N, CA, C, O and the ligand as a Tripos MOL2 file, in Angstrom:
@<TRIPOS>MOLECULE
protein
  285   283    72     0     0
PROTEIN
NO_CHARGES

@<TRIPOS>ATOM
      1 N        -101.5150  222.0760  124.4570 N.3       1 MET1
      2 CA       -102.2220  220.8660  124.8650 C.3       1 MET1
      3 C        -101.7660  219.6810  124.0210 C.2       1 MET1
      4 O        -101.4280  219.8290  122.8460 O.2       1 MET1
      5 N        -101.7630  218.5370  124.6250 N.am      2 GLU2
      6 CA       -101.3720  217.3370  123.8890 C.3       2 GLU2
      7 C        -102.3940  216.9830  122.8230 C.2       2 GLU2
      8 O        -103.5580  217.3780  122.8900 O.2       2 GLU2
      9 N        -101.9410  216.2530  121.8680 N.am      3 ARG3
     10 CA       -102.8400  215.7870  120.8200 C.3       3 ARG3
     11 C        -103.6680  214.6010  121.3380 C.2       3 ARG3
     12 O        -103.1800  213.7510  122.0830 O.2       3 ARG3
     13 N        -104.9470  214.5790  120.9100 N.am      4 CYS4
     14 CA       -105.8440  213.4830  121.2700 C.3       4 CYS4
     15 C        -105.2420  212.1400  120.8600 C.2       4 CYS4
     16 O        -104.6410  212.0080  119.7940 O.2       4 CYS4
     17 N        -105.4190  211.1490  121.7340 N.am      5 GLU5
     18 CA       -104.9170  209.8040  121.4260 C.3       5 GLU5
     19 C        -105.9980  208.9020  120.8310 C.2       5 GLU5
     20 O        -105.8280  207.6850  120.7440 O.2       5 GLU5
     21 N        -107.1010  209.5090  120.4260 N.am      6 GLY6
     22 CA       -108.1630  208.7370  119.7720 C.3       6 GLY6
     23 C        -107.6920  208.1490  118.4570 C.2       6 GLY6
     24 O        -106.8710  208.7330  117.7490 O.2       6 GLY6
     25 N        -108.2310  206.9830  118.1490 N.am      7 TYR7
     26 CA       -107.8190  206.2620  116.9400 C.3       7 TYR7
     27 C        -109.0520  205.9630  116.0920 C.2       7 TYR7
     28 O        -110.0240  205.3850  116.5800 O.2       7 TYR7
     29 N        -109.0090  206.3520  114.8380 N.am      8 TYR8
     30 CA       -110.0880  206.0460  113.8960 C.3       8 TYR8
     31 C        -109.7810  204.7260  113.2170 C.2       8 TYR8
     32 O        -108.9270  204.6470  112.3330 O.2       8 TYR8
     33 N        -110.4990  203.6780  113.6470 N.am      9 ARG9
     34 CA       -110.2200  202.3460  113.1060 C.3       9 ARG9
     35 C        -110.4500  202.2790  111.6110 C.2       9 ARG9
     36 O        -109.6190  201.7460  110.8760 O.2       9 ARG9
     37 N        -111.5690  202.8130  111.1580 N.am     10 LEU10
     38 CA       -111.9130  202.6800  109.7340 C.3      10 LEU10
     39 C        -110.8950  203.3830  108.8490 C.2      10 LEU10
     40 O        -110.5630  202.9130  107.7610 O.2      10 LEU10
     41 N        -110.4140  204.5020  109.3310 N.am     11 GLU11
     42 CA       -109.4860  205.2880  108.5200 C.3      11 GLU11
     43 C        -108.0350  205.0090  108.8910 C.2      11 GLU11
     44 O        -107.1130  205.4780  108.2240 O.2      11 GLU11
     45 N        -107.8430  204.2510  109.9480 N.am     12 ASN12
     46 CA       -106.5120  203.9010  110.4120 C.3      12 ASN12
     47 C        -105.6480  205.1470  110.6090 C.2      12 ASN12
     48 O        -104.5420  205.2450  110.0770 O.2      12 ASN12
     49 N        -106.1710  206.0890  111.3780 N.am     13 ARG13
     50 CA       -105.3990  207.2960  111.6270 C.3      13 ARG13
     51 C        -105.7120  207.8580  113.0100 C.2      13 ARG13
     52 O        -106.6770  207.4700  113.6680 O.2      13 ARG13
     53 N        -104.8670  208.7730  113.4110 N.am     14 ARG14
     54 CA       -105.0200  209.3970  114.7110 C.3      14 ARG14
     55 C        -105.9060  210.6340  114.6170 C.2      14 ARG14
     56 O        -105.9330  211.3140  113.5910 O.2      14 ARG14
     57 N        -106.6310  210.9180  115.6960 N.am     15 CYS15
     58 CA       -107.4590  212.1190  115.7770 C.3      15 CYS15
     59 C        -106.5680  213.3690  115.7240 C.2      15 CYS15
     60 O        -105.4570  213.3780  116.2540 O.2      15 CYS15
     61 N        -107.0730  214.4110  115.0810 N.am     16 ASP16
     62 CA       -106.2910  215.6410  114.9210 C.3      16 ASP16
     63 C        -106.6010  216.7040  115.9700 C.2      16 ASP16
     64 O        -105.9620  217.7560  115.9840 O.2      16 ASP16
     65 N        -107.5660  216.4480  116.8440 N.am     17 ARG17
     66 CA       -107.9660  217.4660  117.8130 C.3      17 ARG17
     67 C        -106.9990  217.5020  118.9940 C.2      17 ARG17
     68 O        -106.1930  216.5930  119.1950 O.2      17 ARG17
     69 N        -107.1040  218.5790  119.7630 N.am     18 ALA18
     70 CA       -106.3350  218.6960  120.9940 C.3      18 ALA18
     71 C        -107.0710  217.9620  122.1100 C.2      18 ALA18
     72 O        -108.2950  218.0400  122.2100 O.2      18 ALA18
     73 N        -106.3310  217.2590  122.9360 N.am     19 ALA19
     74 CA       -106.9340  216.5220  124.0410 C.3      19 ALA19
     75 C        -107.3940  217.4760  125.1280 C.2      19 ALA19
     76 O        -106.7640  218.5020  125.3830 O.2      19 ALA19
     77 N        -108.5050  217.1230  125.7670 N.am     20 THR20
     78 CA       -109.0450  217.9640  126.8310 C.3      20 THR20
     79 C        -109.1670  217.2230  128.1520 C.2      20 THR20
     80 O        -109.3580  217.8490  129.1940 O.2      20 THR20
     81 N        -109.0630  215.9210  128.1270 N.am     21 ARG21
     82 CA       -109.2340  215.1820  129.3810 C.3      21 ARG21
     83 C        -108.5870  213.8040  129.3230 C.2      21 ARG21
     84 O        -108.2560  213.2890  128.2550 O.2      21 ARG21
     85 N        -108.4190  213.2240  130.5200 N.am     22 ASP22
     86 CA       -107.9250  211.8540  130.6280 C.3      22 ASP22
     87 C        -109.1140  210.9080  130.7400 C.2      22 ASP22
     88 O        -110.0600  211.1710  131.4830 O.2      22 ASP22
     89 N        -109.0610  209.8260  130.0120 N.am     23 VAL23
     90 CA       -110.0900  208.8020  130.1440 C.3      23 VAL23
     91 C        -109.4130  207.4510  130.3040 C.2      23 VAL23
     92 O        -108.2770  207.2490  129.8730 O.2      23 VAL23
     93 N        -110.1460  206.5160  130.9440 N.am     24 ARG24
     94 CA       -109.6030  205.1880  131.1330 C.3      24 ARG24
     95 C        -110.1180  204.2710  130.0230 C.2      24 ARG24
     96 O        -111.3120  204.2540  129.7240 O.2      24 ARG24
     97 N        -109.2320  203.5340  129.4330 N.am     25 ALA25
     98 CA       -109.6130  202.6150  128.3580 C.3      25 ALA25
     99 C        -109.7980  201.2120  128.9210 C.2      25 ALA25
    100 O        -109.5290  200.9520  130.0940 O.2      25 ALA25
    101 N        -110.2650  200.3150  128.0550 N.am     26 ALA26
    102 CA       -110.5490  198.9490  128.4750 C.3      26 ALA26
    103 C        -109.2920  198.2120  128.9350 C.2      26 ALA26
    104 O        -109.3860  197.2170  129.6540 O.2      26 ALA26
    105 N        -108.1260  198.6900  128.5310 N.am     27 ASP27
    106 CA       -106.8940  198.0430  128.9790 C.3      27 ASP27
    107 C        -106.4520  198.5190  130.3530 C.2      27 ASP27
    108 O        -105.4210  198.0790  130.8640 O.2      27 ASP27
    109 N        -107.2360  199.4260  130.9600 N.am     28 GLY28
    110 CA       -106.9520  199.8760  132.3140 C.3      28 GLY28
    111 C        -106.0420  201.0880  132.3820 C.2      28 GLY28
    112 O        -105.8310  201.6390  133.4630 O.2      28 GLY28
    113 N        -105.5020  201.5120  131.2560 N.am     29 ASP29
    114 CA       -104.6200  202.6740  131.2270 C.3      29 ASP29
    115 C        -105.4060  203.9440  130.9070 C.2      29 ASP29
    116 O        -106.5170  203.8910  130.3800 O.2      29 ASP29
    117 N        -104.8100  205.0710  131.2350 N.am     30 PHE30
    118 CA       -105.4290  206.3580  130.9380 C.3      30 PHE30
    119 C        -104.8320  206.9470  129.6670 C.2      30 PHE30
    120 O        -103.6330  206.8490  129.4030 O.2      30 PHE30
    121 N        -105.7070  207.5530  128.9050 N.am     31 TYR31
    122 CA       -105.3090  208.1890  127.6480 C.3      31 TYR31
    123 C        -105.8760  209.6010  127.6320 C.2      31 TYR31
    124 O        -106.8980  209.8700  128.2640 O.2      31 TYR31
    125 N        -105.2210  210.4950  126.9180 N.am     32 VAL32
    126 CA       -105.7600  211.8490  126.7620 C.3      32 VAL32
    127 C        -106.5740  211.8940  125.4800 C.2      32 VAL32
    128 O        -106.1210  211.4430  124.4280 O.2      32 VAL32
    129 N        -107.7680  212.4360  125.5770 N.am     33 VAL33
    130 CA       -108.6480  212.4970  124.4030 C.3      33 VAL33
    131 C        -109.3530  213.8440  124.3420 C.2      33 VAL33
    132 O        -109.4100  214.5860  125.3220 O.2      33 VAL33
    133 N        -109.8870  214.1340  123.1590 N.am     34 CYS34
    134 CA       -110.6640  215.3490  122.9490 C.3      34 CYS34
    135 C        -112.0990  215.1430  123.4570 C.2      34 CYS34
    136 O        -112.4770  214.0400  123.8520 O.2      34 CYS34
    137 N        -112.8810  216.2140  123.4400 N.am     35 ASP35
    138 CA       -114.2760  216.1220  123.8750 C.3      35 ASP35
    139 C        -115.0470  215.0840  123.0700 C.2      35 ASP35
    140 O        -115.8320  214.3040  123.6110 O.2      35 ASP35
    141 N        -114.8040  215.0960  121.7810 N.am     36 TYR36
    142 CA       -115.5070  214.1600  120.8980 C.3      36 TYR36
    143 C        -115.2480  212.7150  121.3230 C.2      36 TYR36
    144 O        -116.1900  211.9430  121.5000 O.2      36 TYR36
    145 N        -114.0110  212.3570  121.4820 N.am     37 HIS37
    146 CA       -113.7050  210.9750  121.8280 C.3      37 HIS37
    147 C        -114.1160  210.6120  123.2440 C.2      37 HIS37
    148 O        -114.4480  209.4590  123.5190 O.2      37 HIS37
    149 N        -114.0980  211.5790  124.1390 N.am     38 SER38
    150 CA       -114.4990  211.2730  125.5050 C.3      38 SER38
    151 C        -115.9810  210.9280  125.5880 C.2      38 SER38
    152 O        -116.4190  210.2700  126.5320 O.2      38 SER38
    153 N        -116.7470  211.3710  124.6040 N.am     39 ARG39
    154 CA       -118.1850  211.0800  124.5980 C.3      39 ARG39
    155 C        -118.5390  209.8140  123.8390 C.2      39 ARG39
    156 O        -119.6890  209.3780  123.8820 O.2      39 ARG39
    157 N        -117.5910  209.2180  123.1530 N.am     40 GLN40
    158 CA       -117.9130  208.0840  122.2870 C.3      40 GLN40
    159 C        -118.0760  206.7710  123.0350 C.2      40 GLN40
    160 O        -118.7430  205.8610  122.5430 O.2      40 GLN40
    161 N        -117.4830  206.6580  124.2060 N.am     41 GLY41
    162 CA       -117.5940  205.4100  124.9560 C.3      41 GLY41
    163 C        -116.9860  204.2420  124.2000 C.2      41 GLY41
    164 O        -115.9100  204.3570  123.6130 O.2      41 GLY41
    165 N        -117.6880  203.1140  124.2230 N.am     42 TRP42
    166 CA       -117.1550  201.8760  123.6620 C.3      42 TRP42
    167 C        -117.0120  201.9260  122.1600 C.2      42 TRP42
    168 O        -116.3120  201.0890  121.5880 O.2      42 TRP42
    169 N        -117.6370  202.8590  121.5110 N.am     43 THR43
    170 CA       -117.5200  202.9150  120.0560 C.3      43 THR43
    171 C        -116.2140  203.5530  119.6220 C.2      43 THR43
    172 O        -115.8450  203.4750  118.4500 O.2      43 THR43
    173 N        -115.5140  204.1790  120.5440 N.am     44 ALA44
    174 CA       -114.2560  204.8400  120.2080 C.3      44 ALA44
    175 C        -113.0750  203.9610  120.6070 C.2      44 ALA44
    176 O        -113.1760  203.1060  121.4870 O.2      44 ALA44
    177 N        -111.9700  204.1940  119.9410 N.am     45 SER45
    178 CA       -110.7400  203.4890  120.2760 C.3      45 SER45
    179 C        -109.6380  204.5010  120.5520 C.2      45 SER45
    180 O        -109.6410  205.6160  120.0300 O.2      45 SER45
    181 N        -108.7020  204.0800  121.3850 N.am     46 VAL46
    182 CA       -107.5280  204.9010  121.6440 C.3      46 VAL46
    183 C        -106.2960  204.0350  121.4730 C.2      46 VAL46
    184 O        -106.3930  202.8080  121.4520 O.2      46 VAL46
    185 N        -105.1510  204.6580  121.3520 N.am     47 ALA47
    186 CA       -103.9050  203.9200  121.2150 C.3      47 ALA47
    187 C        -102.7640  204.7920  121.7270 C.2      47 ALA47
    188 O        -102.9140  206.0030  121.8870 O.2      47 ALA47
    189 N        -101.6230  204.1560  121.9810 N.am     48 ARG48
    190 CA       -100.4050  204.9040  122.2890 C.3      48 ARG48
    191 C         -99.7570  205.3150  120.9760 C.2      48 ARG48
    192 O         -99.8170  204.5930  119.9800 O.2      48 ARG48
    193 N         -99.1390  206.4850  120.9950 N.am     49 TRP49
    194 CA        -98.5200  207.0230  119.7830 C.3      49 TRP49
    195 C         -97.1030  207.4570  120.1040 C.2      49 TRP49
    196 O         -96.7590  207.6900  121.2630 O.2      49 TRP49
    197 N         -96.2900  207.5620  119.0750 N.am     50 HIS50
    198 CA        -94.9260  208.0510  119.2490 C.3      50 HIS50
    199 C         -94.9620  209.5690  119.3070 C.2      50 HIS50
    200 O         -95.0130  210.2360  118.2740 O.2      50 HIS50
    201 N         -94.9350  210.1110  120.5090 N.am     51 GLY51
    202 CA        -94.9870  211.5540  120.6680 C.3      51 GLY51
    203 C         -96.2610  212.1280  120.0890 C.2      51 GLY51
    204 O         -97.3530  211.6090  120.3220 O.2      51 GLY51
    205 N         -96.1130  213.2100  119.3270 N.am     52 GLU52
    206 CA        -97.2730  213.8550  118.7120 C.3      52 GLU52
    207 C         -97.4770  213.3750  117.2810 C.2      52 GLU52
    208 O         -98.2230  213.9900  116.5190 O.2      52 GLU52
    209 N         -96.8310  212.3020  116.9210 N.am     53 SER53
    210 CA        -96.8540  211.8570  115.5330 C.3      53 SER53
    211 C         -98.0760  211.0110  115.2300 C.2      53 SER53
    212 O         -98.8960  210.7510  116.1100 O.2      53 SER53
    213 N         -98.1940  210.5780  113.9630 N.am     54 ASP54
    214 CA        -99.2490  209.6720  113.5320 C.3      54 ASP54
    215 C         -98.8090  208.2170  113.6090 C.2      54 ASP54
    216 O         -99.5200  207.3280  113.1400 O.2      54 ASP54
    217 N         -97.6630  207.9720  114.1860 N.am     55 SER55
    218 CA        -97.1310  206.6210  114.2220 C.3      55 SER55
    219 C         -97.6170  205.9220  115.4940 C.2      55 SER55
    220 O         -97.3100  206.3530  116.6050 O.2      55 SER55
    221 N         -98.3630  204.8610  115.3200 N.am     56 ARG56
    222 CA        -98.9750  204.1660  116.4410 C.3      56 ARG56
    223 C         -97.9430  203.3040  117.1690 C.2      56 ARG56
    224 O         -97.1250  202.6310  116.5420 O.2      56 ARG56
    225 N         -97.9970  203.3360  118.5180 N.am     57 ALA57
    226 CA        -97.0060  202.6240  119.3200 C.3      57 ALA57
    227 C         -97.6120  201.4500  120.0850 C.2      57 ALA57
    228 O         -96.8840  200.7310  120.7700 O.2      57 ALA57
    229 N         -98.9100  201.2410  119.9880 N.am     58 SER58
    230 CA        -99.5430  200.1320  120.6940 C.3      58 SER58
    231 C        -100.7670  199.6770  119.9140 C.2      58 SER58
    232 O        -101.2260  200.3520  118.9930 O.2      58 SER58
    233 N        -101.2840  198.5180  120.3030 N.am     59 ALA59
    234 CA       -102.5530  198.0700  119.7210 C.3      59 ALA59
    235 C        -103.6650  198.9800  120.2210 C.2      59 ALA59
    236 O        -103.6220  199.4340  121.3640 O.2      59 ALA59
    237 N        -104.6640  199.2540  119.3800 N.am     60 PRO60
    238 CA       -105.7780  200.0830  119.8270 C.3      60 PRO60
    239 C        -106.5910  199.3800  120.9100 C.2      60 PRO60
    240 O        -106.6840  198.1530  120.9380 O.2      60 PRO60
    241 N        -107.1770  200.1790  121.8000 N.am     61 ALA61
    242 CA       -108.0380  199.6400  122.8510 C.3      61 ALA61
    243 C        -109.3350  200.4410  122.8640 C.2      61 ALA61
    244 O        -109.3110  201.6480  122.6200 O.2      61 ALA61
    245 N        -110.4660  199.7960  123.1440 N.am     62 PRO62
    246 CA       -111.7150  200.5560  123.2400 C.3      62 PRO62
    247 C        -111.7340  201.4100  124.4950 C.2      62 PRO62
    248 O        -111.1260  201.0680  125.5100 O.2      62 PRO62
    249 N        -112.4410  202.5230  124.4080 N.am     63 LEU63
    250 CA       -112.6300  203.3680  125.5810 C.3      63 LEU63
    251 C        -113.7190  202.7890  126.4670 C.2      63 LEU63
    252 O        -114.6340  202.1220  125.9860 O.2      63 LEU63
    253 N        -113.6150  203.0430  127.7470 N.am     64 ARG64
    254 CA       -114.7290  202.7370  128.6400 C.3      64 ARG64
    255 C        -115.7610  203.8500  128.5340 C.2      64 ARG64
    256 O        -115.4240  204.9750  128.1660 O.2      64 ARG64
    257 N        -117.0020  203.5510  128.8490 N.am     65 PRO65
    258 CA       -118.0030  204.6220  128.9240 C.3      65 PRO65
    259 C        -117.5970  205.6320  129.9800 C.2      65 PRO65
    260 O        -116.9800  205.2720  130.9820 O.2      65 PRO65
    261 N        -117.9400  206.8970  129.7620 N.am     66 SER66
    262 CA       -117.5240  207.9330  130.6940 C.3      66 SER66
    263 C        -118.2410  207.8190  132.0220 C.2      66 SER66
    264 O        -117.7030  208.2090  133.0580 O.2      66 SER66
    265 N        -119.4590  207.2840  131.9970 N.am     67 VAL67
    266 CA       -120.1970  207.1070  133.2440 C.3      67 VAL67
    267 C        -120.1980  205.6070  133.5830 C.2      67 VAL67
    268 O        -120.7020  204.7860  132.8160 O.2      67 VAL67
    269 N        -119.6450  205.2810  134.7050 N.am     68 GLN68
    270 CA       -119.5490  203.8810  135.0830 C.3      68 GLN68
    271 C        -120.3220  203.6280  136.3750 C.2      68 GLN68
    272 O        -120.3390  204.4800  137.2640 O.2      68 GLN68
    273 N        -120.9520  202.4780  136.4830 N.am     69 PRO69
    274 CA       -121.6110  202.1350  137.7590 C.3      69 PRO69
    275 C        -120.5780  201.9450  138.8550 C.2      69 PRO69
    276 O        -119.4410  201.5650  138.5760 O.2      69 PRO69
    277 N        -120.9590  202.2030  140.0930 N.am     70 ALA70
    278 CA       -120.0480  202.0250  141.2140 C.3      70 ALA70
    279 C        -119.6550  200.5570  141.3070 C.2      70 ALA70
    280 O        -120.4890  199.6720  141.1180 O.2      70 ALA70
    281 N        -118.4090  200.3080  141.5910 N.am     71 ALA71
    282 CA       -117.9080  198.9430  141.6350 C.3      71 ALA71
    283 C        -118.4630  198.1990  142.8410 C.2      71 ALA71
    284 O        -118.1470  197.0260  143.0410 O.2      71 ALA71
    285 ZN       -110.1390  212.8060  119.4780 Zn       72 ZN72
@<TRIPOS>BOND
     1     1     2 1
     2     2     3 1
     3     3     4 2
     4     3     5 am
     5     5     6 1
     6     6     7 1
     7     7     8 2
     8     7     9 am
     9     9    10 1
    10    10    11 1
    11    11    12 2
    12    11    13 am
    13    13    14 1
    14    14    15 1
    15    15    16 2
    16    15    17 am
    17    17    18 1
    18    18    19 1
    19    19    20 2
    20    19    21 am
    21    21    22 1
    22    22    23 1
    23    23    24 2
    24    23    25 am
    25    25    26 1
    26    26    27 1
    27    27    28 2
    28    27    29 am
    29    29    30 1
    30    30    31 1
    31    31    32 2
    32    31    33 am
    33    33    34 1
    34    34    35 1
    35    35    36 2
    36    35    37 am
    37    37    38 1
    38    38    39 1
    39    39    40 2
    40    39    41 am
    41    41    42 1
    42    42    43 1
    43    43    44 2
    44    43    45 am
    45    45    46 1
    46    46    47 1
    47    47    48 2
    48    47    49 am
    49    49    50 1
    50    50    51 1
    51    51    52 2
    52    51    53 am
    53    53    54 1
    54    54    55 1
    55    55    56 2
    56    55    57 am
    57    57    58 1
    58    58    59 1
    59    59    60 2
    60    59    61 am
    61    61    62 1
    62    62    63 1
    63    63    64 2
    64    63    65 am
    65    65    66 1
    66    66    67 1
    67    67    68 2
    68    67    69 am
    69    69    70 1
    70    70    71 1
    71    71    72 2
    72    71    73 am
    73    73    74 1
    74    74    75 1
    75    75    76 2
    76    75    77 am
    77    77    78 1
    78    78    79 1
    79    79    80 2
    80    79    81 am
    81    81    82 1
    82    82    83 1
    83    83    84 2
    84    83    85 am
    85    85    86 1
    86    86    87 1
    87    87    88 2
    88    87    89 am
    89    89    90 1
    90    90    91 1
    91    91    92 2
    92    91    93 am
    93    93    94 1
    94    94    95 1
    95    95    96 2
    96    95    97 am
    97    97    98 1
    98    98    99 1
    99    99   100 2
   100    99   101 am
   101   101   102 1
   102   102   103 1
   103   103   104 2
   104   103   105 am
   105   105   106 1
   106   106   107 1
   107   107   108 2
   108   107   109 am
   109   109   110 1
   110   110   111 1
   111   111   112 2
   112   111   113 am
   113   113   114 1
   114   114   115 1
   115   115   116 2
   116   115   117 am
   117   117   118 1
   118   118   119 1
   119   119   120 2
   120   119   121 am
   121   121   122 1
   122   122   123 1
   123   123   124 2
   124   123   125 am
   125   125   126 1
   126   126   127 1
   127   127   128 2
   128   127   129 am
   129   129   130 1
   130   130   131 1
   131   131   132 2
   132   131   133 am
   133   133   134 1
   134   134   135 1
   135   135   136 2
   136   135   137 am
   137   137   138 1
   138   138   139 1
   139   139   140 2
   140   139   141 am
   141   141   142 1
   142   142   143 1
   143   143   144 2
   144   143   145 am
   145   145   146 1
   146   146   147 1
   147   147   148 2
   148   147   149 am
   149   149   150 1
   150   150   151 1
   151   151   152 2
   152   151   153 am
   153   153   154 1
   154   154   155 1
   155   155   156 2
   156   155   157 am
   157   157   158 1
   158   158   159 1
   159   159   160 2
   160   159   161 am
   161   161   162 1
   162   162   163 1
   163   163   164 2
   164   163   165 am
   165   165   166 1
   166   166   167 1
   167   167   168 2
   168   167   169 am
   169   169   170 1
   170   170   171 1
   171   171   172 2
   172   171   173 am
   173   173   174 1
   174   174   175 1
   175   175   176 2
   176   175   177 am
   177   177   178 1
   178   178   179 1
   179   179   180 2
   180   179   181 am
   181   181   182 1
   182   182   183 1
   183   183   184 2
   184   183   185 am
   185   185   186 1
   186   186   187 1
   187   187   188 2
   188   187   189 am
   189   189   190 1
   190   190   191 1
   191   191   192 2
   192   191   193 am
   193   193   194 1
   194   194   195 1
   195   195   196 2
   196   195   197 am
   197   197   198 1
   198   198   199 1
   199   199   200 2
   200   199   201 am
   201   201   202 1
   202   202   203 1
   203   203   204 2
   204   203   205 am
   205   205   206 1
   206   206   207 1
   207   207   208 2
   208   207   209 am
   209   209   210 1
   210   210   211 1
   211   211   212 2
   212   211   213 am
   213   213   214 1
   214   214   215 1
   215   215   216 2
   216   215   217 am
   217   217   218 1
   218   218   219 1
   219   219   220 2
   220   219   221 am
   221   221   222 1
   222   222   223 1
   223   223   224 2
   224   223   225 am
   225   225   226 1
   226   226   227 1
   227   227   228 2
   228   227   229 am
   229   229   230 1
   230   230   231 1
   231   231   232 2
   232   231   233 am
   233   233   234 1
   234   234   235 1
   235   235   236 2
   236   235   237 am
   237   237   238 1
   238   238   239 1
   239   239   240 2
   240   239   241 am
   241   241   242 1
   242   242   243 1
   243   243   244 2
   244   243   245 am
   245   245   246 1
   246   246   247 1
   247   247   248 2
   248   247   249 am
   249   249   250 1
   250   250   251 1
   251   251   252 2
   252   251   253 am
   253   253   254 1
   254   254   255 1
   255   255   256 2
   256   255   257 am
   257   257   258 1
   258   258   259 1
   259   259   260 2
   260   259   261 am
   261   261   262 1
   262   262   263 1
   263   263   264 2
   264   263   265 am
   265   265   266 1
   266   266   267 1
   267   267   268 2
   268   267   269 am
   269   269   270 1
   270   270   271 1
   271   271   272 2
   272   271   273 am
   273   273   274 1
   274   274   275 1
   275   275   276 2
   276   275   277 am
   277   277   278 1
   278   278   279 1
   279   279   280 2
   280   279   281 am
   281   281   282 1
   282   282   283 1
   283   283   284 2
@<TRIPOS>SUBSTRUCTURE
     1 MET1         2 RESIDUE 1 A MET
     2 GLU2         6 RESIDUE 1 A GLU
     3 ARG3        10 RESIDUE 1 A ARG
     4 CYS4        14 RESIDUE 1 A CYS
     5 GLU5        18 RESIDUE 1 A GLU
     6 GLY6        22 RESIDUE 1 A GLY
     7 TYR7        26 RESIDUE 1 A TYR
     8 TYR8        30 RESIDUE 1 A TYR
     9 ARG9        34 RESIDUE 1 A ARG
    10 LEU10       38 RESIDUE 1 A LEU
    11 GLU11       42 RESIDUE 1 A GLU
    12 ASN12       46 RESIDUE 1 A ASN
    13 ARG13       50 RESIDUE 1 A ARG
    14 ARG14       54 RESIDUE 1 A ARG
    15 CYS15       58 RESIDUE 1 A CYS
    16 ASP16       62 RESIDUE 1 A ASP
    17 ARG17       66 RESIDUE 1 A ARG
    18 ALA18       70 RESIDUE 1 A ALA
    19 ALA19       74 RESIDUE 1 A ALA
    20 THR20       78 RESIDUE 1 A THR
    21 ARG21       82 RESIDUE 1 A ARG
    22 ASP22       86 RESIDUE 1 A ASP
    23 VAL23       90 RESIDUE 1 A VAL
    24 ARG24       94 RESIDUE 1 A ARG
    25 ALA25       98 RESIDUE 1 A ALA
    26 ALA26      102 RESIDUE 1 A ALA
    27 ASP27      106 RESIDUE 1 A ASP
    28 GLY28      110 RESIDUE 1 A GLY
    29 ASP29      114 RESIDUE 1 A ASP
    30 PHE30      118 RESIDUE 1 A PHE
    31 TYR31      122 RESIDUE 1 A TYR
    32 VAL32      126 RESIDUE 1 A VAL
    33 VAL33      130 RESIDUE 1 A VAL
    34 CYS34      134 RESIDUE 1 A CYS
    35 ASP35      138 RESIDUE 1 A ASP
    36 TYR36      142 RESIDUE 1 A TYR
    37 HIS37      146 RESIDUE 1 A HIS
    38 SER38      150 RESIDUE 1 A SER
    39 ARG39      154 RESIDUE 1 A ARG
    40 GLN40      158 RESIDUE 1 A GLN
    41 GLY41      162 RESIDUE 1 A GLY
    42 TRP42      166 RESIDUE 1 A TRP
    43 THR43      170 RESIDUE 1 A THR
    44 ALA44      174 RESIDUE 1 A ALA
    45 SER45      178 RESIDUE 1 A SER
    46 VAL46      182 RESIDUE 1 A VAL
    47 ALA47      186 RESIDUE 1 A ALA
    48 ARG48      190 RESIDUE 1 A ARG
    49 TRP49      194 RESIDUE 1 A TRP
    50 HIS50      198 RESIDUE 1 A HIS
    51 GLY51      202 RESIDUE 1 A GLY
    52 GLU52      206 RESIDUE 1 A GLU
    53 SER53      210 RESIDUE 1 A SER
    54 ASP54      214 RESIDUE 1 A ASP
    55 SER55      218 RESIDUE 1 A SER
    56 ARG56      222 RESIDUE 1 A ARG
    57 ALA57      226 RESIDUE 1 A ALA
    58 SER58      230 RESIDUE 1 A SER
    59 ALA59      234 RESIDUE 1 A ALA
    60 PRO60      238 RESIDUE 1 A PRO
    61 ALA61      242 RESIDUE 1 A ALA
    62 PRO62      246 RESIDUE 1 A PRO
    63 LEU63      250 RESIDUE 1 A LEU
    64 ARG64      254 RESIDUE 1 A ARG
    65 PRO65      258 RESIDUE 1 A PRO
    66 SER66      262 RESIDUE 1 A SER
    67 VAL67      266 RESIDUE 1 A VAL
    68 GLN68      270 RESIDUE 1 A GLN
    69 PRO69      274 RESIDUE 1 A PRO
    70 ALA70      278 RESIDUE 1 A ALA
    71 ALA71      282 RESIDUE 1 A ALA
    72 ZN72       285 GROUP 0 **** ****
């Protein structure tokens, strides 16, 4: 399984868990995240990374809430 793309802002590091699902972030793109990050909603951040490394490839973006009202 791919590594979670969750980003810990305070610690400036990538999540170490395995991703379990795709979620849509505020930038409109989908990211793979672990169960923990998928439940965090707006309090969590995700980012693009260079492969499975800790090297960040994009600016962090907040996650959308997992439950969204119908458009
Ligand atoms: Zn995570």
